[in-house]
N, C-alpha and C positions, 0 to 999 in steps of 0.2 A: 408848046411853051410860049408864053407871052413875055413882053418886056417887064411887066410888073412881077413875074415869077422869079426873075433873076435877082439873087442876093449875093453880094460879094462877101466872102469869108463867113458864111453863115454857120459852118461847123468848124471854125478855126479853133475855138476853145471848147470843144465838146466835153462834157463832164463824163467821167468814167461810170460804167454801169454798176449800180449798187446792188449787189447780189444778196439774196437772203434777207430782205428788209420788209417782209410782209407780202401777203397775196396781192395787195393793190399796187405794188411796185412793178408788176409785170415779170419779175424774176424772184418771186418769193417761194415759199414752201420747199420745193426740191432744189431751188437755186440754179435751174438750168441743167441739172445733172441727171434728170430722169429718175426712175424708180429702181432702187436696190442695185445689186451688182458691185463689183470692186471699184469701178470707176466713179461710183457715187459716194464712196467712203472717204473719210478724212485721211489725209496723208497719202492719197493715191498718187503714184507717179508712174507714167507709162515708160517702158523701155524704148529708147529711140530706135532700136533695131527691130522691134516687134512689128511683124507684118500680118498679124491676125491669122495665123495658121498657114498662110502662103509660105513657101520655102524662101527664107531670107536671102537677100541679094548677096550677102557675104558668103553664103554657102552655095549659091548658084554660079558665081563667077569662078572660073578655074584658077588655081594657084600656080604661079609661074616662078621660075628662078630658083636660086639656092639661098638658103638662110642658115648661116653657120651658127647663129645663136650664141650660146654660152661660150663657145670655143673661138669666137672672133678675136683677132689680134688688133690692138689699138696702138698704132705707131704715129708719132709726130712726123709727118712727111713734108719735105720741102725740096726744091730743085737746087742743083749744083751752083747756079749763078748767085744764090744767096750767100755763098761762102766768100764772095769777092770782097766783102767788107773787112775781112780779117787781114792782118799784116802778113808779109812774106815769112815763111818758116815758122808760122804759129802752130800751136797744138790746139786742135778744135775737138772738144768733147761736148757732152750734153750740158755741162755746167757753163761752158763758154757760149754755147748756142742760146741758152736761157738768158745769160747776161746781155747778149747782143740783141735780144728780143725776137730772134728767129723762131724759137720754140716757146709756145705759151700754153698755159693750161695743163691739165693732167692727162698724161698718156702713159698707161700702165706698162706697155711693152717696149718702150724706148723710142729710138729715133731711126727713121729710114730716109736715106738720101736718094733722090731721083736724079736722072741724068739729063734733064732739060737745061739748056743754056751752055755757057762757056766758063772755063776757069783758067785764069792766067797766072795764079800764084801757087807757089810750092807750099803745100800744107800737109800736116799729119792729121788725118781725120779719124776719129774714133766714133763708130756708130753701131747699132745693133743689126742693121741691114743696109745693103747697097744694091742698086740695080747694076747690071753689067755695064751700061753706058756711063754711070757715075764713076765706077772703078776705073774704067778706061780713061776718062777725062782727068781724074785726079793723078793717075800714074803718068799720063802724057805731060802734065804740067810739072812733073818731077816730085810729086808728093806721094804719100802713102795712104791707103784706105785699109784701116784695121778694124776687123769685125770683133765687137764685144760679145762674149758668150752670154 
């Protein structure tokens, strides 16, 4: 390479390849698609998982873990320290939790309260599920943890 061969930005605005514009264009006739076969046809779209007859990676890799699928429960979960914003002797249910902004969005199976954090206020808490630690902390603070069926 010589100094006169160097050009700055020579392909900066390279024009796109015009396919199928006659034999003289360099990509005419078959338009770079070869002859016959499904990949040469109009509307052809290759499956991104297709590996040409080789066993696909999705089938080669072992499946691990447990997938509960259609029977999975969807609870709105939050820790016990989120209940600190309520007043003493308050009744806390899903409606109150949504009004306070603790529970957001759609959760089909209700509310589950987890036991991380501390609770200093006496509250009556209605929820669909509690962890053992959450029940212990609510009762130690003088409140009640009532399970909704």
